[in-house]
N, C-alpha and C positions, 0 to 999 in steps of 0.2 A: 504494500500500500504506500502511496506517495501522498504527503501532506503539504499543502501550501497555505500560508497565512498571508492575507492581504488587507492592509489597513485602508479603509475607505474614507475616514474622517481626516481632513487636513488639520494639523496642529490640535490633536485631541485634548491635550492638557489645557490649552487656552480656551477651547470650546466649553469644557466642563467648568473651568474657573469663571468664565463669562456668565454661564448659566447660574452657577452658585451665587455670584455677586448680584445678578438680576433678582434672584429670589428674595434678597434682603434690601433691594432698592439701591444697589450700588453699581458701579461700572468697574470691570476688571481691566487692568492694563496687561499687555502681554508680558509674561515673566520669562526671564532667562534663568533656567535652573542650573545650579552648580552640581558638581559631581555627586550623584546619589540622591539629590533632592527630588527629582521627578519620580524616582522609584518610591520614595517615602510618600509623596503626594498621592500616587495611585493606591498604595497600600491603605492609606487613610480613607480614601474614597470608597474602596471596596469593602473595608471592614465596617464602615458606617452605612453601606448600601444606599448612598445618596441617589435620589431619583434622577438627578442630572447625568448619571452614568449613561442614560439612554441617548445622550448626544454622541457617544462614541460608537461607530459602526465599523464592522470588519467582516471579511469573508473567510471561511474555512473551506478549502477545496480538497476533496479526497478523490484519489484515482485508484482504481482496483480495490474497492472495498466490497465486502459481501453485501448482497442485496437485503438479506434479513437484518443486518446491522443498520443499513440505511432506513429500513422500514421503522425501526425503533427510534432513530434520530428524527425522522420526519414527523412522527407522532408527537414530538415535544412541541408544544405550541405556546407555553407561557411567555409573556412579554413579546410575542409576535416575531419570532425569527422567520426568515424568508428562505425556504428550501428550493433547490433546483435539482432534479434527478434525471439521470440518463434513462431514456426510454428502453424498454425491452420488447416493444411491439415488433412482431415479425415483419411487418411491412416497412419498418424503419431500420431494421438491423440485417438486411440482406436475406431475409427469410429463415434465419436460424430459429429453431424451436426453442421455446422457453424451457430453461432448466429449473429445478427447485431453487428457491431463493438462497439456500445455504451453499449452493454450488455455482451461483452466478456472481460475477464481480463487475461492478459498474462504477461510474463516476458520480460524484455528489458534491453540491456546493450549498453551504448555509450562510446567509447573511445574518449577522447577529449584532445586537447592541450588547454592551457589557452586561446589562441586566438580564437579557434573555440567555446569554452564555452561562451566567452564574446559576440561573434556574435550571438549565439543561444539566449542568454538572451536579446539582443537588439530586436530580432524578436519576441520571445515568451513571453515577458513581456509587449508587446504592448497592448493597450486597445482594439484593433480590433481582437486580438487572442481569440480563444474560451476560455471561462472562465475556464473550467476544465483543459485545457493545461497550462494556466497561473498559476493556483493554484499548479499544479504539479511542475512547474519550481520554484515557490516560496518555496515549500516544500524541493526541492533539495538544494536550497540556504540555507535554515534554517538548513538542515542536515550538510552541509559543515561548517556552522558557529560553530557547536558544536563539530566538530572533534578536535582531538589533533594535527592536522597537521597545522603548521604555515602558509602554503601557502593559506589555505582557510580562 
């Protein structure tokens, strides 16, 4: 499976700071973070689950992931993630017959806000979740951790 993380929001820290300031009737100036400051900023925002986290949008793109895992990820709808799934229609895939979902590997993309991603993690990292789905979510988290994007 190949994982790609793509930030959609330009200057996400500034967008969240601007929204936070607006909620209390202020205006935020763009901040230049020193070493480690932006990481601390995001940690605080995530721990407090500020509603302004919905200003941050990103894509998670998975290639060659099992279709049954995708089915579980698509069913996650809290905070309105936007899924896009590769079709398995025979008239779109060269006439190949459909295989069982645990034998079919497809591409999948989810657009998330920070809020919707946190909600998905709460549901899909649970011990009652299918093991393969939990492992895919863990792999996504690990891919996020090694990006150069301070948000992750």
